[in-house]
N, CA, C and O atoms as a Maestro MAE file, in Angstrom:
{
 s_m_m2io_version
 :::
 2.0.0
}

f_m_ct {
 s_m_title
 :::
 protein
 m_atom[304] {
  # First column is atom index #
  i_m_mmod_type
  r_m_x_coord
  r_m_y_coord
  r_m_z_coord
  i_m_residue_number
  s_m_chain_name
  s_m_pdb_residue_name
  s_m_pdb_atom_name
  i_m_atomic_number
  :::
  1 25 186.208 -41.493 144.905 1 A "MET " " N  " 7
  2 3 186.873 -39.772 145.156 1 A "MET " " CA " 6
  3 2 187.636 -39.209 144.151 1 A "MET " " C  " 6
  4 15 188.800 -39.600 144.062 1 A "MET " " O  " 8
  5 25 187.250 -38.411 143.407 2 A "GLY " " N  " 7
  6 3 188.049 -37.878 142.258 2 A "GLY " " CA " 6
  7 2 190.045 -37.317 142.802 2 A "GLY " " C  " 6
  8 15 190.860 -37.863 143.546 2 A "GLY " " O  " 8
  9 25 190.094 -36.286 142.131 3 A "ILE " " N  " 7
  10 3 191.122 -36.037 142.321 3 A "ILE " " CA " 6
  11 2 191.537 -34.663 142.410 3 A "ILE " " C  " 6
  12 15 191.205 -33.837 141.560 3 A "ILE " " O  " 8
  13 25 192.169 -34.418 143.293 4 A "LYS " " N  " 7
  14 3 192.012 -32.926 143.908 4 A "LYS " " CA " 6
  15 2 192.806 -31.896 142.908 4 A "LYS " " C  " 6
  16 15 193.849 -32.206 142.332 4 A "LYS " " O  " 8
  17 25 192.229 -30.767 142.801 5 A "ARG " " N  " 7
  18 3 192.372 -29.945 141.820 5 A "ARG " " CA " 6
  19 2 193.330 -28.354 142.160 5 A "ARG " " C  " 6
  20 15 192.627 -27.353 142.299 5 A "ARG " " O  " 8
  21 25 193.999 -28.276 142.213 6 A "ASN " " N  " 7
  22 3 193.607 -26.760 142.672 6 A "ASN " " CA " 6
  23 2 193.587 -25.980 141.670 6 A "ASN " " C  " 6
  24 15 194.268 -26.196 140.667 6 A "ASN " " O  " 8
  25 25 192.653 -24.771 141.831 7 A "VAL " " N  " 7
  26 3 192.051 -23.993 141.179 7 A "VAL " " CA " 6
  27 2 192.634 -22.813 141.382 7 A "VAL " " C  " 6
  28 15 192.934 -22.423 142.510 7 A "VAL " " O  " 8
  29 25 192.904 -21.953 140.011 8 A "LEU " " N  " 7
  30 3 193.395 -20.708 140.529 8 A "LEU " " CA " 6
  31 2 191.988 -19.714 140.956 8 A "LEU " " C  " 6
  32 15 190.839 -19.790 140.521 8 A "LEU " " O  " 8
  33 25 192.418 -19.032 141.697 9 A "PRO " " N  " 7
  34 3 191.445 -17.695 141.597 9 A "PRO " " CA " 6
  35 2 191.097 -16.793 141.061 9 A "PRO " " C  " 6
  36 15 191.939 -16.045 140.564 9 A "PRO " " O  " 8
  37 25 189.544 -16.472 140.939 10 A "PHE " " N  " 7
  38 3 189.313 -16.143 139.812 10 A "PHE " " CA " 6
  39 2 189.932 -14.540 139.440 10 A "PHE " " C  " 6
  40 15 190.190 -14.079 138.328 10 A "PHE " " O  " 8
  41 25 190.071 -13.848 140.875 11 A "GLN " " N  " 7
  42 3 190.997 -12.576 140.871 11 A "GLN " " CA " 6
  43 2 191.984 -12.204 140.206 11 A "GLN " " C  " 6
  44 15 192.024 -11.275 139.399 11 A "GLN " " O  " 8
  45 25 193.309 -13.327 140.701 12 A "ILE " " N  " 7
  46 3 194.014 -13.507 139.406 12 A "ILE " " CA " 6
  47 2 193.894 -13.781 138.505 12 A "ILE " " C  " 6
  48 15 194.635 -13.333 137.630 12 A "ILE " " O  " 8
  49 25 192.830 -14.723 138.203 13 A "ILE " " N  " 7
  50 3 192.556 -14.977 136.164 13 A "ILE " " CA " 6
  51 2 192.487 -13.363 135.822 13 A "ILE " " C  " 6
  52 15 193.432 -12.902 135.183 13 A "ILE " " O  " 8
  53 25 191.260 -12.358 136.272 14 A "THR " " N  " 7
  54 3 191.025 -11.247 136.159 14 A "THR " " CA " 6
  55 2 192.028 -10.112 135.860 14 A "THR " " C  " 6
  56 15 192.187 -9.297 134.951 14 A "THR " " O  " 8
  57 25 192.615 -10.409 136.988 15 A "LEU " " N  " 7
  58 3 194.181 -9.304 137.187 15 A "LEU " " CA " 6
  59 2 194.835 -9.878 135.744 15 A "LEU " " C  " 6
  60 15 195.043 -9.106 134.808 15 A "LEU " " O  " 8
  61 25 195.019 -10.760 135.698 16 A "ALA " " N  " 7
  62 3 196.355 -11.577 134.276 16 A "ALA " " CA " 6
  63 2 194.980 -11.373 133.112 16 A "ALA " " C  " 6
  64 15 195.167 -12.237 132.255 16 A "ALA " " O  " 8
  65 25 194.198 -10.886 132.900 17 A "VAL " " N  " 7
  66 3 193.337 -10.297 131.608 17 A "VAL " " CA " 6
  67 2 193.503 -9.502 131.643 17 A "VAL " " C  " 6
  68 15 193.783 -9.111 130.509 17 A "VAL " " O  " 8
  69 25 193.550 -8.705 132.378 18 A "HIS " " N  " 7
  70 3 193.938 -7.110 132.529 18 A "HIS " " CA " 6
  71 2 195.180 -6.854 132.149 18 A "HIS " " C  " 6
  72 15 195.560 -5.758 131.740 18 A "HIS " " O  " 8
  73 25 195.975 -8.008 132.285 19 A "GLY " " N  " 7
  74 3 197.313 -7.358 131.934 19 A "GLY " " CA " 6
  75 2 197.957 -7.476 132.887 19 A "GLY " " C  " 6
  76 15 199.099 -7.373 132.438 19 A "GLY " " O  " 8
  77 25 198.030 -7.609 133.816 20 A "ASP " " N  " 7
  78 3 198.805 -7.738 135.576 20 A "ASP " " CA " 6
  79 2 200.201 -9.007 135.254 20 A "ASP " " C  " 6
  80 15 200.233 -10.233 135.157 20 A "ASP " " O  " 8
  81 25 201.092 -8.035 135.182 21 A "VAL " " N  " 7
  82 3 202.004 -8.763 134.796 21 A "VAL " " CA " 6
  83 2 202.497 -10.177 136.268 21 A "VAL " " C  " 6
  84 15 203.085 -11.248 136.114 21 A "VAL " " O  " 8
  85 25 202.030 -9.639 137.357 22 A "LEU " " N  " 7
  86 3 202.575 -10.400 138.597 22 A "LEU " " CA " 6
  87 2 201.284 -11.648 138.017 22 A "LEU " " C  " 6
  88 15 201.753 -12.780 137.904 22 A "LEU " " O  " 8
  89 25 200.014 -11.533 137.721 23 A "ALA " " N  " 7
  90 3 199.054 -12.367 137.937 23 A "ALA " " CA " 6
  91 2 199.175 -13.225 136.930 23 A "ALA " " C  " 6
  92 15 198.913 -14.397 137.200 23 A "ALA " " O  " 8
  93 25 199.509 -12.960 135.808 24 A "VAL " " N  " 7
  94 3 199.949 -13.522 134.714 24 A "VAL " " CA " 6
  95 2 201.378 -14.623 134.848 24 A "VAL " " C  " 6
  96 15 201.346 -15.694 134.241 24 A "VAL " " O  " 8
  97 25 202.446 -14.286 135.588 25 A "ASN " " N  " 7
  98 3 203.190 -14.956 135.896 25 A "ASN " " CA " 6
  99 2 202.704 -16.037 136.674 25 A "ASN " " C  " 6
  100 15 203.284 -17.102 136.461 25 A "ASN " " O  " 8
  101 25 201.230 -16.062 138.044 26 A "GLN " " N  " 7
  102 3 201.365 -17.067 138.416 26 A "GLN " " CA " 6
  103 2 200.196 -17.711 138.002 26 A "GLN " " C  " 6
  104 15 199.833 -18.504 138.870 26 A "GLN " " O  " 8
  105 25 199.232 -17.686 136.725 27 A "VAL " " N  " 7
  106 3 198.502 -18.129 135.809 27 A "VAL " " CA " 6
  107 2 199.867 -19.544 135.210 27 A "VAL " " C  " 6
  108 15 199.812 -20.773 135.250 27 A "VAL " " O  " 8
  109 25 200.958 -18.570 134.706 28 A "VAL " " N  " 7
  110 3 202.055 -19.335 133.694 28 A "VAL " " CA " 6
  111 2 202.687 -20.191 134.978 28 A "VAL " " C  " 6
  112 15 202.529 -21.371 134.669 28 A "VAL " " O  " 8
  113 25 203.191 -20.133 135.998 29 A "LYS " " N  " 7
  114 3 203.121 -20.973 136.962 29 A "LYS " " CA " 6
  115 2 203.127 -21.725 137.683 29 A "LYS " " C  " 6
  116 15 204.020 -22.300 138.305 29 A "LYS " " O  " 8
  117 25 201.288 -21.831 137.639 30 A "HIS " " N  " 7
  118 3 200.265 -22.674 137.898 30 A "HIS " " CA " 6
  119 2 200.205 -23.675 136.822 30 A "HIS " " C  " 6
  120 15 199.723 -24.787 137.038 30 A "HIS " " O  " 8
  121 25 200.653 -23.347 135.715 31 A "PHE " " N  " 7
  122 3 200.089 -24.818 134.268 31 A "PHE " " CA " 6
  123 2 202.201 -25.270 134.103 31 A "PHE " " C  " 6
  124 15 202.879 -25.952 133.335 31 A "PHE " " O  " 8
  125 25 202.418 -24.577 135.069 32 A "GLU " " N  " 7
  126 3 204.222 -24.612 134.757 32 A "GLU " " CA " 6
  127 2 204.353 -26.574 134.682 32 A "GLU " " C  " 6
  128 15 205.093 -27.122 133.865 32 A "GLU " " O  " 8
  129 25 203.855 -27.026 135.263 33 A "PRO " " N  " 7
  130 3 204.216 -28.848 135.610 33 A "PRO " " CA " 6
  131 2 203.858 -29.606 134.272 33 A "PRO " " C  " 6
  132 15 204.571 -30.446 133.723 33 A "PRO " " O  " 8
  133 25 201.953 -28.915 133.614 34 A "TYR " " N  " 7
  134 3 201.744 -29.546 132.825 34 A "TYR " " CA " 6
  135 2 202.834 -28.615 131.443 34 A "TYR " " C  " 6
  136 15 203.488 -29.573 131.033 34 A "TYR " " O  " 8
  137 25 203.138 -27.838 130.914 35 A "ILE " " N  " 7
  138 3 203.800 -27.532 130.132 35 A "ILE " " CA " 6
  139 2 205.208 -27.943 129.849 35 A "ILE " " C  " 6
  140 15 205.852 -27.945 128.799 35 A "ILE " " O  " 8
  141 25 205.492 -28.268 130.989 36 A "ILE " " N  " 7
  142 3 207.057 -29.238 131.289 36 A "ILE " " CA " 6
  143 2 207.038 -30.975 130.590 36 A "ILE " " C  " 6
  144 15 207.859 -31.593 129.912 36 A "ILE " " O  " 8
  145 25 205.548 -31.367 131.203 37 A "LYS " " N  " 7
  146 3 205.342 -32.511 130.697 37 A "LYS " " CA " 6
  147 2 205.034 -32.430 128.990 37 A "LYS " " C  " 6
  148 15 205.401 -33.304 128.205 37 A "LYS " " O  " 8
  149 25 204.419 -31.416 128.674 38 A "LEU " " N  " 7
  150 3 204.119 -31.575 127.201 38 A "LEU " " CA " 6
  151 2 205.411 -31.468 126.668 38 A "LEU " " C  " 6
  152 15 205.326 -31.914 125.523 38 A "LEU " " O  " 8
  153 25 207.027 -30.970 126.980 39 A "SER " " N  " 7
  154 3 207.842 -30.156 126.315 39 A "SER " " CA " 6
  155 2 208.961 -31.420 126.886 39 A "SER " " C  " 6
  156 15 210.154 -31.135 126.994 39 A "SER " " O  " 8
  157 25 208.529 -32.618 127.184 40 A "GLN " " N  " 7
  158 3 209.065 -33.582 127.621 40 A "GLN " " CA " 6
  159 2 209.380 -34.457 126.266 40 A "GLN " " C  " 6
  160 15 208.540 -34.747 125.415 40 A "GLN " " O  " 8
  161 25 210.818 -34.828 126.246 41 A "LYS " " N  " 7
  162 3 211.288 -35.798 125.296 41 A "LYS " " CA " 6
  163 2 212.033 -36.824 125.392 41 A "LYS " " C  " 6
  164 15 213.166 -36.538 125.005 41 A "LYS " " O  " 8
  165 25 211.910 -38.246 125.833 42 A "THR " " N  " 7
  166 3 212.859 -39.305 125.774 42 A "THR " " CA " 6
  167 2 214.483 -39.250 124.880 42 A "THR " " C  " 6
  168 15 214.587 -38.914 123.700 42 A "THR " " O  " 8
  169 25 215.418 -39.585 125.606 43 A "LEU " " N  " 7
  170 3 216.642 -39.725 124.876 43 A "LEU " " CA " 6
  171 2 216.961 -40.845 125.472 43 A "LEU " " C  " 6
  172 15 216.554 -41.399 126.494 43 A "LEU " " O  " 8
  173 25 217.959 -41.163 124.475 44 A "PHE " " N  " 7
  174 3 218.588 -42.464 124.528 44 A "PHE " " CA " 6
  175 2 220.582 -42.232 124.415 44 A "PHE " " C  " 6
  176 15 221.192 -41.420 123.719 44 A "PHE " " O  " 8
  177 25 221.150 -43.287 125.383 45 A "ASP " " N  " 7
  178 3 222.512 -42.998 125.294 45 A "ASP " " CA " 6
  179 2 222.903 -43.543 124.792 45 A "ASP " " C  " 6
  180 15 222.114 -44.118 124.042 45 A "ASP " " O  " 8
  181 25 224.221 -43.911 124.645 46 A "GLU " " N  " 7
  182 3 224.207 -44.996 123.806 46 A "GLU " " CA " 6
  183 2 224.595 -46.732 124.453 46 A "GLU " " C  " 6
  184 15 225.169 -47.562 123.748 46 A "GLU " " O  " 8
  185 25 224.285 -46.924 125.447 47 A "THR " " N  " 7
  186 3 224.012 -47.886 125.985 47 A "THR " " CA " 6
  187 2 222.325 -47.986 125.488 47 A "THR " " C  " 6
  188 15 221.776 -49.043 125.798 47 A "THR " " O  " 8
  189 25 221.585 -47.092 124.838 48 A "GLY " " N  " 7
  190 3 220.250 -47.754 125.089 48 A "GLY " " CA " 6
  191 2 219.658 -47.106 127.032 48 A "GLY " " C  " 6
  192 15 218.713 -47.751 127.484 48 A "GLY " " O  " 8
  193 25 219.910 -46.596 127.444 49 A "THR " " N  " 7
  194 3 219.207 -45.802 128.691 49 A "THR " " CA " 6
  195 2 218.456 -44.887 128.390 49 A "THR " " C  " 6
  196 15 218.973 -44.198 127.510 49 A "THR " " O  " 8
  197 25 217.018 -44.372 128.834 50 A "PRO " " N  " 7
  198 3 216.269 -44.010 128.328 50 A "PRO " " CA " 6
  199 2 216.661 -42.464 129.240 50 A "PRO " " C  " 6
  200 15 216.912 -42.630 130.434 50 A "PRO " " O  " 8
  201 25 216.696 -41.421 128.850 51 A "HIS " " N  " 7
  202 3 216.570 -39.970 129.601 51 A "HIS " " CA " 6
  203 2 215.266 -39.456 129.379 51 A "HIS " " C  " 6
  204 15 214.445 -40.020 128.656 51 A "HIS " " O  " 8
  205 25 215.013 -38.149 130.130 52 A "ILE " " N  " 7
  206 3 214.197 -37.425 130.125 52 A "ILE " " CA " 6
  207 2 214.691 -35.637 130.177 52 A "ILE " " C  " 6
  208 15 215.344 -34.843 130.854 52 A "ILE " " O  " 8
  209 25 213.949 -35.716 129.091 53 A "HIS " " N  " 7
  210 3 214.791 -34.299 128.923 53 A "HIS " " CA " 6
  211 2 213.550 -32.855 128.520 53 A "HIS " " C  " 6
  212 15 212.466 -33.069 127.977 53 A "HIS " " O  " 8
  213 25 213.912 -31.822 128.827 54 A "VAL " " N  " 7
  214 3 212.398 -31.189 128.314 54 A "VAL " " CA " 6
  215 2 213.364 -30.117 127.209 54 A "VAL " " C  " 6
  216 15 214.491 -29.621 127.238 54 A "VAL " " O  " 8
  217 25 212.588 -30.112 126.586 55 A "GLU " " N  " 7
  218 3 212.762 -29.183 125.201 55 A "GLU " " CA " 6
  219 2 212.591 -27.350 125.688 55 A "GLU " " C  " 6
  220 15 211.692 -26.535 125.899 55 A "GLU " " O  " 8
  221 25 213.797 -27.405 125.681 56 A "SER " " N  " 7
  222 3 213.261 -25.633 126.355 56 A "SER " " CA " 6
  223 2 212.689 -24.727 124.958 56 A "SER " " C  " 6
  224 15 211.667 -24.046 125.029 56 A "SER " " O  " 8
  225 25 213.331 -24.813 123.979 57 A "ASP " " N  " 7
  226 3 212.632 -24.581 123.176 57 A "ASP " " CA " 6
  227 2 210.917 -24.360 123.031 57 A "ASP " " C  " 6
  228 15 210.145 -23.402 122.988 57 A "ASP " " O  " 8
  229 25 210.844 -25.600 122.994 58 A "VAL " " N  " 7
  230 3 209.245 -26.113 122.601 58 A "VAL " " CA " 6
  231 2 208.162 -25.165 124.303 58 A "VAL " " C  " 6
  232 15 207.274 -24.319 124.410 58 A "VAL " " O  " 8
  233 25 209.032 -26.052 125.289 59 A "ARG " " N  " 7
  234 3 208.388 -25.425 126.613 59 A "ARG " " CA " 6
  235 2 208.593 -23.805 126.966 59 A "ARG " " C  " 6
  236 15 207.671 -23.313 127.617 59 A "ARG " " O  " 8
  237 25 210.043 -22.651 126.500 60 A "ARG " " N  " 7
  238 3 209.042 -20.849 125.647 60 A "ARG " " CA " 6
  239 2 207.746 -20.921 124.919 60 A "ARG " " C  " 6
  240 15 206.802 -20.135 124.999 60 A "ARG " " O  " 8
  241 25 207.897 -22.344 123.960 61 A "THR " " N  " 7
  242 3 206.838 -21.876 122.863 61 A "THR " " CA " 6
  243 2 205.422 -21.728 123.466 61 A "THR " " C  " 6
  244 15 204.691 -20.765 123.234 61 A "THR " " O  " 8
  245 25 205.153 -22.609 124.139 62 A "LEU " " N  " 7
  246 3 204.082 -23.084 125.286 62 A "LEU " " CA " 6
  247 2 203.760 -22.168 125.778 62 A "LEU " " C  " 6
  248 15 202.635 -21.736 125.526 62 A "LEU " " O  " 8
  249 25 204.643 -21.464 126.722 63 A "GLU " " N  " 7
  250 3 204.376 -20.388 128.235 63 A "GLU " " CA " 6
  251 2 204.109 -19.094 127.189 63 A "GLU " " C  " 6
  252 15 203.288 -18.279 127.611 63 A "GLU " " O  " 8
  253 25 204.709 -18.808 125.867 64 A "THR " " N  " 7
  254 3 204.289 -17.861 125.256 64 A "THR " " CA " 6
  255 2 203.093 -18.291 124.647 64 A "THR " " C  " 6
  256 15 202.338 -17.318 124.664 64 A "THR " " O  " 8
  257 25 202.557 -19.220 124.138 65 A "LYS " " N  " 7
  258 3 200.456 -19.385 123.743 65 A "LYS " " CA " 6
  259 2 200.379 -18.716 124.550 65 A "LYS " " C  " 6
  260 15 200.208 -17.505 124.408 65 A "LYS " " O  " 8
  261 25 200.517 -19.488 125.984 66 A "LEU " " N  " 7
  262 3 199.781 -19.523 127.563 66 A "LEU " " CA " 6
  263 2 199.603 -17.479 127.692 66 A "LEU " " C  " 6
  264 15 198.565 -16.852 127.905 66 A "LEU " " O  " 8
  265 25 200.540 -17.110 127.545 67 A "ILE " " N  " 7
  266 3 200.732 -15.290 127.545 67 A "ILE " " CA " 6
  267 2 199.362 -14.828 126.762 67 A "ILE " " C  " 6
  268 15 198.359 -14.193 127.088 67 A "ILE " " O  " 8
  269 25 199.902 -15.571 125.373 68 A "VAL " " N  " 7
  270 3 199.316 -14.622 124.566 68 A "VAL " " CA " 6
  271 2 197.400 -14.980 124.545 68 A "VAL " " C  " 6
  272 15 196.624 -14.162 124.054 68 A "VAL " " O  " 8
  273 25 196.931 -16.287 125.152 69 A "ALA " " N  " 7
  274 3 195.943 -16.784 125.353 69 A "ALA " " CA " 6
  275 2 195.055 -15.524 126.451 69 A "ALA " " C  " 6
  276 15 194.056 -14.807 126.394 69 A "ALA " " O  " 8
  277 25 196.171 -15.846 127.404 70 A "ILE " " N  " 7
  278 3 195.714 -15.454 128.733 70 A "ILE " " CA " 6
  279 2 195.155 -13.750 128.268 70 A "ILE " " C  " 6
  280 15 193.988 -13.414 128.470 70 A "ILE " " O  " 8
  281 25 196.203 -12.777 127.621 71 A "LEU " " N  " 7
  282 3 195.794 -11.950 127.113 71 A "LEU " " CA " 6
  283 2 194.775 -11.077 126.116 71 A "LEU " " C  " 6
  284 15 194.528 -9.876 126.008 71 A "LEU " " O  " 8
  285 25 194.307 -12.285 125.444 72 A "LYS " " N  " 7
  286 3 192.943 -12.221 124.312 72 A "LYS " " CA " 6
  287 2 191.679 -12.778 124.752 72 A "LYS " " C  " 6
  288 15 190.658 -12.586 124.091 72 A "LYS " " O  " 8
  289 25 191.676 -13.689 126.191 73 A "PHE " " N  " 7
  290 3 190.868 -13.704 126.822 73 A "PHE " " CA " 6
  291 2 189.903 -12.895 127.227 73 A "PHE " " C  " 6
  292 15 190.210 -11.858 127.815 73 A "PHE " " O  " 8
  293 25 188.603 -13.212 126.993 74 A "GLU " " N  " 7
  294 3 187.498 -12.543 127.476 74 A "GLU " " CA " 6
  295 2 187.057 -12.623 128.402 74 A "GLU " " C  " 6
  296 15 187.359 -13.776 128.710 74 A "GLU " " O  " 8
  297 25 186.234 -12.050 129.565 75 A "LEU " " N  " 7
  298 3 185.683 -12.341 130.683 75 A "LEU " " CA " 6
  299 2 184.139 -11.764 130.244 75 A "LEU " " C  " 6
  300 15 183.953 -10.755 129.563 75 A "LEU " " O  " 8
  301 25 183.667 -12.158 130.491 76 A "MET " " N  " 7
  302 3 182.237 -11.977 130.444 76 A "MET " " CA " 6
  303 2 180.959 -11.364 131.378 76 A "MET " " C  " 6
  304 15 179.807 -11.400 130.946 76 A "MET " " O  " 8
  :::
 }
 m_bond[303] {
  # First column is bond index #
  i_m_from
  i_m_to
  i_m_order
  :::
  1 1 2 1
  2 2 3 1
  3 3 4 2
  4 3 5 1
  5 5 6 1
  6 6 7 1
  7 7 8 2
  8 7 9 1
  9 9 10 1
  10 10 11 1
  11 11 12 2
  12 11 13 1
  13 13 14 1
  14 14 15 1
  15 15 16 2
  16 15 17 1
  17 17 18 1
  18 18 19 1
  19 19 20 2
  20 19 21 1
  21 21 22 1
  22 22 23 1
  23 23 24 2
  24 23 25 1
  25 25 26 1
  26 26 27 1
  27 27 28 2
  28 27 29 1
  29 29 30 1
  30 30 31 1
  31 31 32 2
  32 31 33 1
  33 33 34 1
  34 34 35 1
  35 35 36 2
  36 35 37 1
  37 37 38 1
  38 38 39 1
  39 39 40 2
  40 39 41 1
  41 41 42 1
  42 42 43 1
  43 43 44 2
  44 43 45 1
  45 45 46 1
  46 46 47 1
  47 47 48 2
  48 47 49 1
  49 49 50 1
  50 50 51 1
  51 51 52 2
  52 51 53 1
  53 53 54 1
  54 54 55 1
  55 55 56 2
  56 55 57 1
  57 57 58 1
  58 58 59 1
  59 59 60 2
  60 59 61 1
  61 61 62 1
  62 62 63 1
  63 63 64 2
  64 63 65 1
  65 65 66 1
  66 66 67 1
  67 67 68 2
  68 67 69 1
  69 69 70 1
  70 70 71 1
  71 71 72 2
  72 71 73 1
  73 73 74 1
  74 74 75 1
  75 75 76 2
  76 75 77 1
  77 77 78 1
  78 78 79 1
  79 79 80 2
  80 79 81 1
  81 81 82 1
  82 82 83 1
  83 83 84 2
  84 83 85 1
  85 85 86 1
  86 86 87 1
  87 87 88 2
  88 87 89 1
  89 89 90 1
  90 90 91 1
  91 91 92 2
  92 91 93 1
  93 93 94 1
  94 94 95 1
  95 95 96 2
  96 95 97 1
  97 97 98 1
  98 98 99 1
  99 99 100 2
  100 99 101 1
  101 101 102 1
  102 102 103 1
  103 103 104 2
  104 103 105 1
  105 105 106 1
  106 106 107 1
  107 107 108 2
  108 107 109 1
  109 109 110 1
  110 110 111 1
  111 111 112 2
  112 111 113 1
  113 113 114 1
  114 114 115 1
  115 115 116 2
  116 115 117 1
  117 117 118 1
  118 118 119 1
  119 119 120 2
  120 119 121 1
  121 121 122 1
  122 122 123 1
  123 123 124 2
  124 123 125 1
  125 125 126 1
  126 126 127 1
  127 127 128 2
  128 127 129 1
  129 129 130 1
  130 130 131 1
  131 131 132 2
  132 131 133 1
  133 133 134 1
  134 134 135 1
  135 135 136 2
  136 135 137 1
  137 137 138 1
  138 138 139 1
  139 139 140 2
  140 139 141 1
  141 141 142 1
  142 142 143 1
  143 143 144 2
  144 143 145 1
  145 145 146 1
  146 146 147 1
  147 147 148 2
  148 147 149 1
  149 149 150 1
  150 150 151 1
  151 151 152 2
  152 151 153 1
  153 153 154 1
  154 154 155 1
  155 155 156 2
  156 155 157 1
  157 157 158 1
  158 158 159 1
  159 159 160 2
  160 159 161 1
  161 161 162 1
  162 162 163 1
  163 163 164 2
  164 163 165 1
  165 165 166 1
  166 166 167 1
  167 167 168 2
  168 167 169 1
  169 169 170 1
  170 170 171 1
  171 171 172 2
  172 171 173 1
  173 173 174 1
  174 174 175 1
  175 175 176 2
  176 175 177 1
  177 177 178 1
  178 178 179 1
  179 179 180 2
  180 179 181 1
  181 181 182 1
  182 182 183 1
  183 183 184 2
  184 183 185 1
  185 185 186 1
  186 186 187 1
  187 187 188 2
  188 187 189 1
  189 189 190 1
  190 190 191 1
  191 191 192 2
  192 191 193 1
  193 193 194 1
  194 194 195 1
  195 195 196 2
  196 195 197 1
  197 197 198 1
  198 198 199 1
  199 199 200 2
  200 199 201 1
  201 201 202 1
  202 202 203 1
  203 203 204 2
  204 203 205 1
  205 205 206 1
  206 206 207 1
  207 207 208 2
  208 207 209 1
  209 209 210 1
  210 210 211 1
  211 211 212 2
  212 211 213 1
  213 213 214 1
  214 214 215 1
  215 215 216 2
  216 215 217 1
  217 217 218 1
  218 218 219 1
  219 219 220 2
  220 219 221 1
  221 221 222 1
  222 222 223 1
  223 223 224 2
  224 223 225 1
  225 225 226 1
  226 226 227 1
  227 227 228 2
  228 227 229 1
  229 229 230 1
  230 230 231 1
  231 231 232 2
  232 231 233 1
  233 233 234 1
  234 234 235 1
  235 235 236 2
  236 235 237 1
  237 237 238 1
  238 238 239 1
  239 239 240 2
  240 239 241 1
  241 241 242 1
  242 242 243 1
  243 243 244 2
  244 243 245 1
  245 245 246 1
  246 246 247 1
  247 247 248 2
  248 247 249 1
  249 249 250 1
  250 250 251 1
  251 251 252 2
  252 251 253 1
  253 253 254 1
  254 254 255 1
  255 255 256 2
  256 255 257 1
  257 257 258 1
  258 258 259 1
  259 259 260 2
  260 259 261 1
  261 261 262 1
  262 262 263 1
  263 263 264 2
  264 263 265 1
  265 265 266 1
  266 266 267 1
  267 267 268 2
  268 267 269 1
  269 269 270 1
  270 270 271 1
  271 271 272 2
  272 271 273 1
  273 273 274 1
  274 274 275 1
  275 275 276 2
  276 275 277 1
  277 277 278 1
  278 278 279 1
  279 279 280 2
  280 279 281 1
  281 281 282 1
  282 282 283 1
  283 283 284 2
  284 283 285 1
  285 285 286 1
  286 286 287 1
  287 287 288 2
  288 287 289 1
  289 289 290 1
  290 290 291 1
  291 291 292 2
  292 291 293 1
  293 293 294 1
  294 294 295 1
  295 295 296 2
  296 295 297 1
  297 297 298 1
  298 298 299 1
  299 299 300 2
  300 299 301 1
  301 301 302 1
  302 302 303 1
  303 303 304 2
  :::
 }
}
């Protein structure tokens, strides 16, 4: 059995593409776990213990790129 994934409703995608702020926020929220995963960096303290750190600049950059891509997207 495959992995069950949540899919954004087409109506939300359509509203987001047309610039609806709430819909764009929902799309960004939907992709938030993936964005956080891509923004993670492993840092080591003085004893060598690894700690996961989310780079806020990388996270904001990815969110901005997602928003720009949403607004440029063309539905046929």
